[in-house]
C-alpha positions in Angstrom: 88.4 86.1 31.8 86.4 83.7 33.4 90.1 81.9 35.2 89.8 86.1 36.7 86.0 85.9 37.2 86.8 82.4 39.3 89.8 84.2 41.4 88.0 87.5 42.0 84.8 85.2 43.6 87.1 83.1 45.0 89.0 86.3 47.1 86.0 87.5 48.2 84.3 84.7 49.8 88.1 84.2 51.7 87.8 87.5 52.6 84.2 87.3 53.8 84.7 84.4 55.7 88.3 86.1 57.2 85.6 89.0 58.6 83.4 86.6 60.1 86.0 84.8 62.4 87.2 88.9 63.1 83.6 90.4 63.8 83.7 86.2 66.0 86.5 86.9 68.2 85.2 90.6 69.0 81.8 89.4 70.6 84.3 86.0 72.4 86.4 89.1 73.4 84.1 91.7 74.0 80.4 89.9 75.6 82.5 88.5 78.9 83.8 92.2 79.1 80.4 93.9 78.8 78.8 91.6 81.1 81.6 92.0 83.6 80.4 95.5 83.3 76.6 95.2 84.2 75.9 95.7 87.9 72.7 96.5 90.3 72.0 99.0 93.0 70.8 96.6 96.0 69.4 98.1 98.8 68.3 95.3 101.5 65.7 96.6 104.0 65.4 94.4 107.2 62.5 94.1 109.7 61.9 92.4 112.9 59.1 91.4 114.5 55.9 92.5 112.8 52.6 93.3 114.8 48.9 93.1 113.6 48.3 96.7 115.6 50.0 100.1 116.7 50.8 99.4 119.8 53.9 97.9 121.4 56.2 100.0 118.3 60.1 100.6 118.8 62.9 100.3 116.6 62.7 97.0 116.2 59.0 96.6 116.1 57.2 97.5 112.9 53.5 96.8 112.6 51.7 95.2 109.4 50.1 98.4 108.2 53.5 100.1 107.6 54.9 96.8 105.7 51.9 97.0 103.0 52.3 100.4 103.1 56.4 100.0 102.3 55.0 97.5 99.5 52.7 99.4 98.2 55.0 102.5 97.7 58.2 100.0 96.9 55.9 98.8 93.7 55.2 102.5 93.2 58.4 103.8 92.4 59.8 101.0 90.5 61.2 97.8 92.3 61.5 94.5 92.3 61.7 92.5 95.2 63.8 89.5 94.1 65.9 86.2 96.2 69.2 86.2 97.3 69.2 83.3 95.7 68.8 85.4 92.1 71.1 87.8 93.1 73.7 85.5 93.7 73.5 84.1 90.2 73.4 87.7 89.1 76.8 87.8 90.5 78.2 84.0 89.6 75.8 83.0 86.5 75.4 86.2 85.0 72.2 85.5 85.0 69.0 88.7 85.0 68.3 90.3 87.9 65.6 93.6 87.1 66.6 97.6 87.0 65.9 97.7 90.5 65.9 95.2 92.5 65.0 95.5 96.8 66.1 92.7 98.9 63.4 92.0 102.0 65.0 90.0 105.0 62.9 89.7 108.7 66.0 88.5 110.7 65.9 86.8 114.0 62.6 84.5 113.0 59.7 85.6 114.6 55.9 83.6 114.3 55.0 86.7 112.9 56.0 85.6 110.0 53.5 83.0 109.6 51.3 85.0 110.8 51.3 88.8 109.3 54.7 88.8 106.6 53.8 86.2 103.8 49.4 86.9 104.1 50.8 90.3 102.5 53.8 88.8 100.4 51.2 86.5 98.7 48.9 89.3 98.3 51.5 91.9 96.5 53.6 88.8 94.6 56.6 90.3 96.9 59.6 88.3 97.9 61.7 87.9 101.5 64.3 86.3 103.8 64.5 84.8 106.9 67.8 85.1 109.2 67.2 82.0 111.1 68.5 81.7 115.0 69.2 78.0 114.9 68.5 78.0 119.1 65.1 79.8 118.6 64.1 76.9 115.8 65.0 74.4 118.2 63.4 76.3 121.6 67.0 75.5 123.1 66.9 77.9 126.6 70.2 79.6 125.8 69.3 83.3 128.1 67.9 84.9 125.8 64.2 84.8 125.0 62.6 82.3 124.1 59.0 82.8 125.2 57.4 80.8 122.7 57.1 83.9 119.2 59.7 82.5 117.0 59.4 79.8 114.8 60.0 76.2 114.8 61.8 74.0 112.2 57.8 73.1 111.4 57.2 76.5 110.5 60.2 78.2 108.9 59.5 74.7 106.5 56.2 75.7 106.1 57.1 79.6 105.4 59.5 78.2 102.5 56.2 75.7 101.1 54.6 79.4 100.9 56.5 80.1 98.5 57.6 83.6 99.1 60.3 83.1 102.0 63.9 81.7 101.5 66.2 81.3 104.6 69.8 82.2 105.7 71.9 81.6 108.8 71.6 84.0 111.6 74.0 81.4 113.8 72.9 78.2 115.3 74.1 79.5 119.3 75.8 83.1 118.4 72.8 85.3 118.7 73.2 86.4 122.4 74.9 89.6 123.5 77.1 88.5 126.8 81.0 87.7 127.5 80.7 87.4 123.5 78.4 90.0 121.5 77.6 87.6 118.1 80.7 86.3 116.8 82.9 89.0 117.8 85.9 87.5 119.4 87.4 87.7 122.6 90.3 89.8 123.3 92.2 86.7 125.2 90.4 83.7 122.9 93.5 82.8 119.9 92.8 82.3 116.6 92.8 78.0 116.5 90.5 78.6 119.7 88.2 81.2 117.1 87.9 79.4 114.4 87.3 76.1 116.7 84.1 78.4 118.4 83.0 79.3 115.1 83.1 76.6 112.9 81.6 74.3 115.6 78.0 76.6 115.5 78.0 76.1 111.7 78.6 72.6 111.5 75.6 73.0 114.4 73.5 74.7 111.9 74.1 72.4 109.8 73.0 69.8 111.3 69.7 71.0 112.4 69.3 72.4 109.4 69.8 68.9 107.6 68.0 67.1 110.6 64.8 69.2 109.8 64.7 69.2 106.1 64.6 72.7 105.3 66.4 74.5 102.7 68.4 76.9 102.7 70.7 79.3 101.0 74.3 79.4 101.7 74.4 83.0 103.2 74.6 84.3 106.9 73.5 87.5 108.7 76.1 88.6 111.6 74.2 88.7 115.1 73.4 92.4 115.8 75.6 93.0 113.1 79.2 92.9 115.0 80.6 91.6 112.2 84.5 90.8 112.5 87.6 90.6 109.9 89.0 86.2 110.9 85.2 84.6 110.8 85.0 86.3 107.1 87.2 83.5 106.3 86.5 81.2 108.0 82.7 81.8 106.5 84.3 81.3 103.4 86.0 78.6 104.1 82.3 77.0 105.1 80.8 77.6 101.4 79.5 81.1 102.7 78.2 82.7 98.9 77.1 85.6 100.9 77.2 87.6 104.6 75.4 90.2 105.6 76.0 93.4 107.8 73.5 95.8 109.9 75.8 98.9 107.8 73.1 101.0 107.3 74.5 101.2 102.8 73.2 99.9 99.4 74.9 97.7 98.0 75.9 97.5 94.3 76.1 94.2 92.7 78.3 93.0 90.2 79.8 90.2 88.7 83.2 90.4 91.7 81.6 87.6 94.0 83.6 90.1 96.8 80.4 92.5 96.5 78.1 89.3 98.5 80.0 89.5 101.4 79.4 92.6 104.4 76.5 94.0 102.2 74.2 96.6 103.9 71.3 96.4 105.2 69.0 99.5 106.6 67.2 98.6 110.0 63.2 99.3 109.2 62.0 101.1 112.3 58.6 100.8 113.4 59.3 104.6 114.4 59.7 105.7 110.6 56.7 106.8 108.3 57.8 105.1 104.8 58.8 108.0 103.1 61.7 108.2 105.6 62.4 105.2 103.9 61.8 105.3 100.3 64.4 108.7 101.0 67.3 105.8 102.1 66.8 104.4 99.3 67.5 107.2 96.4 70.5 107.8 98.1 
């Protein structure tokens, strides 16, 4: 009888051990699958110049009051502003992200980020990104507006040090609208010449950023929203992890790294109200 009991409990032990191993195997097989299915809808709101009053508002100029109203409404609706770096970690590493994330981007690097935007971001505990035109930060005359309303590299460092701002590239010297429209390829340009041109601009931006000792994400906003198929691969080769267009659509973020490229953004015009902005977010 004792021999039977010993054999019985030995068999129970091995059955339990086998079941435990099966459970561990199932966790190993299905946990990654569940993680890979985790996704978020990410709207990106694109601002440009922010002015203190209500004069001179247009499609690329909004007021500080409008920005404040946006921040209040976003919080009421349960949205949480996030860093782009958080979005990238969510995609590549499975890091946490709020259920209703929203990304605020201030294109071109206007001085108003320092004077108007950062105080409001701090007041509402919000985060944002600035798309930096290297030539403006350098104070280089390139045929476009260099009237002194753009942040220098020193200003950009202060913006980052505020704890509210991350930076991404808006090209070094290609935010122009002359013969070439942004980074678009010219009709008579060879593939090799185009790659050399864009690579040179990307390398120049990296050199300026390094010299200025300003942290910048490996992210890129297409000037004027003009995309170029050949640019996509060149940007990837240069280590760019995320790109943004000006197409007005929300983005589905998941474990697929392809979702980080050609992300859409909605231009926050100064000629619209906050309700119109929220309606777009809910589409």
